[in-house]
Wavefront OBJ file of the C-alpha trace (Angstrom):
o trace
v 112.293 84.845 133.839
v 109.727 85.333 131.105
v 111.197 86.096 127.731
v 108.896 87.008 124.721
v 110.351 86.836 121.173
v 108.982 88.926 118.234
v 109.501 87.109 115.000
v 110.084 83.897 116.649
v 109.763 81.510 113.540
v 112.786 83.020 111.784
v 115.745 80.698 112.037
v 117.804 83.194 114.135
v 115.036 84.271 116.531
v 113.834 80.720 116.782
v 117.285 79.643 117.777
v 117.508 82.245 120.379
v 114.169 80.884 121.787
v 115.693 77.484 122.000
v 118.686 78.778 123.892
v 116.625 80.769 126.338
v 114.448 77.723 127.004
v 117.602 75.595 127.567
v 118.602 78.167 130.141
v 115.401 77.527 132.095
v 113.512 80.564 131.057
v 109.812 80.694 130.255
v 109.763 81.547 126.535
v 106.779 82.823 124.447
v 106.714 84.418 121.012
v 104.714 85.585 118.118
v 105.133 85.809 114.357
v 103.196 86.425 111.257
v 101.626 83.197 109.945
v 103.363 80.859 112.471
v 105.013 78.280 110.061
v 107.107 75.033 110.310
v 109.723 73.678 110.579
v 110.641 76.127 113.333
v 107.112 76.338 114.769
v 107.051 72.504 115.226
v 110.473 72.489 116.877
v 109.491 75.293 119.262
v 106.241 73.636 120.317
v 108.018 70.464 120.983
v 110.289 72.447 123.375
v 107.287 73.749 125.301
v 107.492 77.248 123.775
v 104.110 79.087 123.432
v 103.411 80.563 120.031
v 101.053 83.066 118.867
v 99.938 83.475 115.285
v 99.967 87.257 114.492
v 101.144 90.305 116.335
v 98.744 91.823 118.997
v 99.345 93.985 122.020
v 97.493 91.498 124.144
v 100.441 89.012 123.488
v 102.376 91.055 126.043
v 100.021 90.073 128.822
v 101.117 89.016 131.419
v 103.780 91.329 131.013
v 107.217 89.518 130.098
v 110.374 90.383 131.913
v 112.156 91.070 128.667
v 111.139 91.419 124.920
v 113.628 90.287 122.296
v 112.859 92.111 119.029
v 113.746 90.457 115.621
v 115.166 92.580 112.775
v 112.109 92.083 110.632
v 110.133 94.091 113.089
v 109.208 97.650 112.323
v 107.542 100.638 113.723
v 103.773 100.351 113.395
v 103.921 96.640 114.347
v 101.285 96.378 117.131
v 103.544 94.581 119.596
v 106.486 97.015 118.927
v 104.270 99.827 119.469
v 103.045 98.316 122.777
v 106.553 97.688 124.001
v 107.497 101.262 123.410
v 104.392 102.928 124.770
v 104.305 100.702 127.834
v 108.157 101.181 128.398
v 108.644 97.429 128.553
v 112.340 96.267 128.679
v 113.658 95.224 125.168
v 116.720 94.291 123.308
v 117.829 93.039 119.928
v 118.347 89.404 119.223
v 122.223 89.664 118.750
v 122.405 91.892 122.028
v 120.583 89.254 123.953
v 122.802 86.531 122.617
v 125.908 88.469 123.547
v 124.767 89.252 127.207
v 122.908 86.112 128.092
v 124.756 83.259 126.276
v 128.221 84.119 124.941
v 129.477 85.822 128.082
v 133.129 84.914 128.674
v 133.035 81.844 126.576
v 135.545 81.559 123.658
v 133.533 82.646 120.524
v 134.248 81.528 117.029
v 132.325 83.522 114.553
v 132.039 82.651 110.825
v 131.349 85.591 108.518
v 131.060 85.964 104.787
v 128.597 86.473 102.062
v 128.495 82.812 101.166
v 129.075 79.649 103.076
v 128.346 80.857 106.585
v 125.838 78.090 107.404
v 127.914 75.336 106.013
v 131.169 76.347 107.465
v 129.766 77.092 110.793
v 128.042 73.673 110.742
v 131.333 71.993 109.865
v 133.264 73.823 112.709
v 130.649 72.865 115.314
v 130.898 69.286 114.116
v 134.712 69.197 114.295
v 134.557 70.608 117.793
v 131.983 68.034 118.815
v 134.097 65.194 117.379
v 137.037 66.461 119.280
v 135.061 66.094 122.465
v 134.679 69.814 123.217
v 130.802 69.818 123.479
v 130.604 73.369 121.806
v 127.560 75.533 121.901
v 126.346 76.931 118.517
v 123.760 79.124 116.918
v 123.574 78.469 113.050
v 121.264 79.890 110.406
v 120.210 76.427 109.314
v 119.753 72.977 110.709
v 123.150 71.233 110.754
v 122.704 67.620 109.496
v 124.850 66.287 112.392
v 122.814 67.787 115.037
v 119.243 68.356 113.863
v 119.184 71.535 116.008
v 119.855 75.014 114.858
v 121.242 76.055 118.327
v 122.394 74.539 121.628
v 124.068 75.826 124.774
v 126.790 73.066 124.977
v 129.115 72.907 127.936
v 129.033 76.135 129.835
v 132.875 76.728 129.361
v 133.139 75.307 125.810
v 133.728 77.412 122.524
v 130.540 78.781 121.073
v 130.260 78.724 117.333
v 127.990 81.549 115.844
v 127.030 82.134 112.324
v 127.939 85.896 112.030
v 125.442 87.542 109.806
v 125.949 91.140 108.361
v 122.351 91.929 108.298
v 121.110 94.661 110.615
v 120.243 93.936 114.309
v 116.865 95.571 114.833
v 114.874 98.671 113.858
v 116.538 100.517 116.553
v 120.145 99.303 115.956
v 121.169 99.309 112.246
v 124.663 97.805 112.875
v 125.370 94.346 111.708
v 124.519 91.582 114.008
v 128.037 90.398 114.115
v 129.291 93.481 115.820
v 127.587 92.307 119.068
v 129.388 88.986 119.185
v 132.986 89.963 120.072
v 134.647 86.927 118.645
v 138.050 85.509 119.776
v 138.298 83.885 116.489
v 136.661 85.396 113.288
v 136.454 83.625 109.963
v 136.119 85.995 106.963
v 135.113 83.560 104.165
v 134.401 86.011 101.362
v 132.734 89.336 100.687
v 130.685 90.796 97.820
v 127.579 92.923 97.566
v 124.425 91.532 98.862
v 121.460 92.850 101.006
v 120.655 95.725 98.716
v 117.595 96.503 100.998
v 119.907 97.763 103.710
v 123.342 98.441 102.024
v 123.762 101.072 99.177
v 127.053 99.492 97.866
v 129.878 97.071 98.571
v 131.797 99.861 100.441
v 128.995 100.034 103.047
v 129.216 96.259 103.690
v 133.110 96.510 104.025
v 132.634 99.217 106.608
v 130.465 96.836 108.705
v 133.095 94.013 108.268
v 135.762 96.427 109.617
v 133.520 97.001 112.658
v 133.747 93.385 113.109
v 137.505 93.332 112.684
v 137.826 96.070 115.362
v 136.030 93.920 118.033
v 138.563 90.888 117.618
v 141.182 91.171 120.371
v 144.963 91.284 119.928
v 145.262 87.708 121.369
v 142.604 86.376 119.056
v 142.878 85.397 115.381
v 141.474 86.535 112.113
v 141.181 83.691 109.497
v 140.944 85.498 106.136
v 140.334 83.977 102.718
v 142.843 84.469 99.940
v 142.096 86.325 96.649
v 139.118 88.346 98.109
v 139.788 91.979 97.193
v 137.011 93.296 99.386
v 138.349 91.547 102.400
v 141.814 93.031 101.514
v 140.291 96.448 101.578
v 138.716 95.676 104.921
v 142.072 94.801 106.413
v 143.634 97.934 105.074
v 141.385 100.114 107.108
v 143.245 98.820 110.086
v 143.899 95.481 111.777
v 144.953 94.836 115.280
v 144.845 90.972 115.451
v 147.073 88.158 113.948
v 145.822 87.224 110.533
v 146.216 83.810 108.958
v 145.343 83.279 105.325
v 143.493 80.261 103.831
v 142.945 79.249 100.165
v 144.540 77.812 97.192
v 147.675 79.824 97.153
v 151.034 78.010 97.842
v 152.206 80.711 100.277
v 148.992 80.411 102.458
v 149.407 79.021 105.893
v 146.230 76.992 105.197
v 145.944 75.346 101.735
v 144.129 72.693 99.838
v 144.755 70.298 96.910
v 141.823 68.762 95.018
v 142.068 65.035 94.364
v 138.974 64.877 92.288
v 137.447 67.451 89.896
v 134.010 67.447 91.787
v 135.758 68.162 95.217
v 134.662 64.831 96.646
v 138.279 64.015 97.619
v 140.874 66.574 98.692
v 143.853 67.151 100.882
v 144.069 69.971 103.464
v 147.355 71.486 104.529
v 148.136 73.462 107.633
v 150.133 73.491 110.887
v 152.887 71.746 108.971
v 150.683 68.685 108.438
v 148.429 67.473 105.761
v 145.326 65.220 105.888
v 143.342 63.587 103.057
v 139.524 63.575 102.994
v 136.842 61.900 101.180
v 133.144 62.922 101.773
v 129.760 63.143 100.271
v 129.726 66.870 99.459
v 130.709 68.376 96.014
v 132.025 71.601 94.773
v 135.292 73.629 95.366
v 133.418 76.056 97.436
v 132.546 73.325 100.028
v 136.270 72.313 100.023
v 137.190 75.885 100.787
v 134.493 75.953 103.623
v 136.137 72.776 105.080
v 139.568 74.505 104.924
v 138.178 77.580 106.839
v 136.475 75.322 109.432
v 139.662 73.339 109.960
v 141.829 76.486 110.548
v 139.208 77.819 113.015
v 139.176 74.585 114.983
v 142.924 74.437 115.069
v 142.962 77.913 116.661
v 141.293 76.286 119.710
v 143.642 73.272 119.736
v 142.069 70.681 117.450
v 144.643 68.713 115.349
v 144.387 68.501 111.489
v 143.923 64.738 111.478
v 141.060 65.082 113.816
v 139.406 67.844 111.614
v 139.785 65.379 108.674
v 138.114 62.512 110.472
v 135.180 64.641 111.436
v 134.776 66.142 107.931
v 134.631 62.558 106.649
v 131.311 62.036 108.513
v 129.933 65.508 107.952
v 126.347 65.871 107.015
v 125.365 69.104 105.157
v 122.910 71.357 106.665
v 119.308 71.273 105.622
v 118.688 72.866 102.247
v 122.303 72.810 101.233
v 122.440 70.401 98.285
v 119.864 68.315 100.233
v 118.480 65.299 98.379
v 114.722 65.373 99.171
v 114.054 62.221 97.235
v 114.516 60.094 94.120
v 111.604 58.887 92.029
v 112.007 56.726 88.855
v 115.789 57.674 88.835
v 115.142 61.355 88.973
v 116.714 63.091 92.012
v 115.097 66.318 93.579
v 117.751 68.419 95.404
v 116.966 71.484 97.669
v 119.465 74.177 97.934
v 119.429 77.709 99.451
v 121.434 79.448 96.906
v 119.667 82.801 96.110
v 122.668 84.986 94.919
v 124.286 84.695 91.505
v 127.578 83.641 92.923
v 126.035 81.019 95.126
v 123.896 79.814 92.241
v 126.966 79.542 90.018
v 129.118 77.703 92.608
v 126.309 75.203 93.434
v 125.621 74.325 89.872
v 129.273 74.021 89.071
v 129.832 71.679 91.886
v 126.745 69.529 90.953
v 127.885 69.635 87.260
v 131.284 68.117 88.325
v 129.730 65.439 90.519
v 127.197 64.493 87.670
v 130.355 64.328 85.306
v 131.792 61.702 87.676
v 128.564 59.766 87.541
v 128.551 59.900 83.780
v 132.091 58.564 83.573
v 130.962 55.638 85.734
v 128.214 54.892 83.148
v 125.297 56.739 84.755
v 123.550 59.058 82.374
v 121.735 62.238 83.455
v 121.384 65.916 83.117
v 121.392 68.792 85.624
v 118.033 70.775 85.625
v 118.034 74.028 87.547
v 114.804 75.432 89.084
v 115.249 78.929 90.498
v 112.987 81.332 92.508
v 114.740 84.829 92.912
v 112.842 85.975 95.936
v 115.338 87.589 98.303
v 114.924 91.264 99.031
v 118.099 91.919 96.850
v 116.563 90.145 93.974
v 113.298 91.955 94.336
v 115.128 95.151 93.897
v 116.711 93.887 90.757
v 120.370 94.503 91.984
v 121.645 91.197 90.720
v 119.580 90.547 87.631
v 122.475 91.392 85.252
v 124.501 88.574 86.632
v 121.751 85.998 86.684
v 122.091 84.589 83.192
v 125.736 83.796 83.560
v 125.229 82.193 86.903
v 123.506 79.106 85.247
v 125.910 78.075 82.601
v 126.577 74.803 84.177
v 122.967 73.606 84.003
v 121.523 71.645 80.966
v 118.196 73.230 81.423
v 116.958 76.248 83.509
v 113.303 76.851 84.729
v 113.020 80.479 86.208
v 110.049 81.113 88.625
v 108.680 84.560 88.612
v 107.332 84.955 92.140
v 104.710 87.464 93.038
v 106.309 91.028 93.987
v 109.546 90.402 92.119
v 108.822 93.729 90.351
v 110.684 93.021 87.075
v 110.405 90.399 84.431
v 112.709 87.298 84.128
v 112.116 86.970 80.444
v 115.178 88.945 79.465
v 117.359 86.856 81.825
v 116.009 83.579 80.216
v 116.778 84.896 76.680
v 120.439 85.472 77.846
v 120.923 82.020 79.200
v 123.395 79.719 77.598
v 121.381 76.531 78.415
v 117.815 76.370 77.248
v 115.624 78.457 79.708
v 111.994 79.233 80.355
v 110.034 81.229 82.703
v 106.965 80.135 84.677
v 104.531 82.245 86.588
v 102.434 79.270 88.016
v 103.840 76.554 90.034
v 101.432 73.892 88.700
v 102.681 74.729 85.097
v 106.307 74.630 86.312
v 105.731 71.172 87.948
v 104.048 69.843 84.907
v 106.949 71.063 82.557
v 109.556 69.400 84.845
v 107.521 66.103 84.978
v 107.424 66.175 81.135
v 111.142 66.874 80.661
v 112.802 64.869 83.555
v 114.129 61.363 82.682
v 116.167 58.718 84.732
v 119.484 59.890 85.816
v 118.476 63.601 85.947
v 119.091 65.731 88.928
v 116.689 68.541 89.530
v 118.171 71.121 91.842
v 115.731 73.722 93.318
v 117.068 76.923 94.481
v 115.394 79.406 96.746
v 115.863 81.054 100.157
v 112.090 80.447 100.735
v 109.685 77.594 101.021
v 108.897 77.727 97.200
v 105.347 76.861 97.736
v 106.223 73.450 98.824
v 107.497 72.632 95.273
v 109.931 69.810 96.334
v 107.180 67.554 97.797
v 104.793 68.427 95.087
v 107.227 67.580 92.360
v 108.027 64.248 94.057
v 104.457 63.308 94.151
v 103.878 64.274 90.514
v 107.002 62.193 89.499
v 105.466 59.201 91.453
v 102.081 59.735 89.735
v 103.816 59.814 86.470
l 1 2 3 4 5 6 7 8 9 10 11 12 13 14 15 16 17 18 19 20 21 22 23 24 25 26 27 28 29 30 31 32 33 34 35 36 37 38 39 40 41 42 43 44 45 46 47 48 49 50 51 52 53 54 55 56 57 58 59 60 61 62 63 64 65 66 67 68 69 70 71 72 73 74 75 76 77 78 79 80 81 82 83 84 85 86 87 88 89 90 91 92 93 94 95 96 97 98 99 100 101 102 103 104 105 106 107 108 109 110 111 112 113 114 115 116 117 118 119 120 121 122 123 124 125 126 127 128 129 130 131 132 133 134 135 136 137 138 139 140 141 142 143 144 145 146 147 148 149 150 151 152 153 154 155 156 157 158 159 160 161 162 163 164 165 166 167 168 169 170 171 172 173 174 175 176 177 178 179 180 181 182 183 184 185 186 187 188 189 190 191 192 193 194 195 196 197 198 199 200 201 202 203 204 205 206 207 208 209 210 211 212 213 214 215 216 217 218 219 220 221 222 223 224 225 226 227 228 229 230 231 232 233 234 235 236 237 238 239 240 241 242 243 244 245 246 247 248 249 250 251 252 253 254 255 256 257 258 259 260 261 262 263 264 265 266 267 268 269 270 271 272 273 274 275 276 277 278 279 280 281 282 283 284 285 286 287 288 289 290 291 292 293 294 295 296 297 298 299 300 301 302 303 304 305 306 307 308 309 310 311 312 313 314 315 316 317 318 319 320 321 322 323 324 325 326 327 328 329 330 331 332 333 334 335 336 337 338 339 340 341 342 343 344 345 346 347 348 349 350 351 352 353 354 355 356 357 358 359 360 361 362 363 364 365 366 367 368 369 370 371 372 373 374 375 376 377 378 379 380 381 382 383 384 385 386 387 388 389 390 391 392 393 394 395 396 397 398 399 400 401 402 403 404 405 406 407 408 409 410 411 412 413 414 415 416 417 418 419 420 421 422 423 424 425 426 427 428 429 430 431 432 433 434 435 436 437 438 439 440 441 442 443 444 445 446 447 448 449 450 451 452 453 454 455 456 457 458 459 460
């Protein structure tokens, strides 16, 4: 079977391509400005890529076209698919029908932490010998692949995104997955380009709740008012809570202020963990992943052993290099809450190093480039999100549509705005000194800032 994928270099669609290829299908795809790392991975797997969208890409005629949610009417290939009446589906629908089937499905949903939590869950199941399949919106450090089929009867872990499915299906992707176990990690307003308000997102989350069977399980975070409102709309599945409340079936206790050591509690057991990650948010992610793994029979001690060797996904507090004692860290945070939690976790970790006699500051470099940011929906919260940093460097990307100057003026730490990457790199090289950590936060490539900065530090 020949499967052609539109928008193939996006993480989700590229992951579908890997799964289709693993099933033995002939796979081709196209994208605008075919780009790495996904393009390199797909080429390595023997998947034919075309740069740009053209009707001719559909010759010879594929048996099925899988259309990504970034595709719109007027796209030449979309128009050719419709006018030639070729069979087509959305990416989430293809995943449901072609991969998930009757396998146990564990879905991780929430505004923040989906990629990390899903990666933790897949690694726990792997260490338990279950050989899970997975599709994750990033590259898990322990696997170096964003998707795999796993054993045909093993559980399948899917990062359950609330973004829409396709131009012809405006339901959230996760409605297609029909999970047996669903993790609801948190919920707040995001994706202002497709949702009018938080209530609209809550409605989609309730559609997900409606699909979980009565013999399945909902794992729901404590102290999340939006998730509570979702459940009050109706719930037909057993609910287990996780969080820091004493009465929650799944709980945690921090053993260090930076979250590098902690104890998890659940199933009448507890287990202590020491790992390389920092931040209370990551500890909560670990708790959610452990509760989900327990739902398919993995003991808490086994969860703890796996978490101790967990490698974070790419672009989640990923150390890209150290030059002259200055560390450059890549992080995907692009929402004020994610920025705040990331910086607080790194501040706590840096505080531990300071206590051990290692000086250093936390320098935050932030590019607000998501669709939500471009619309200005979150700008009132940005200044407070960076309180934990010592200095902040805002980058004004082309097309942002509003000025970051006012945000910078309201920041507690010293802050400045740059409109040219070269000038931004120069400012960082002048300011950075041994022991500093520069955390670069963006949901895009940021013009290759990380490598350019490391080279500039070396030249210094």
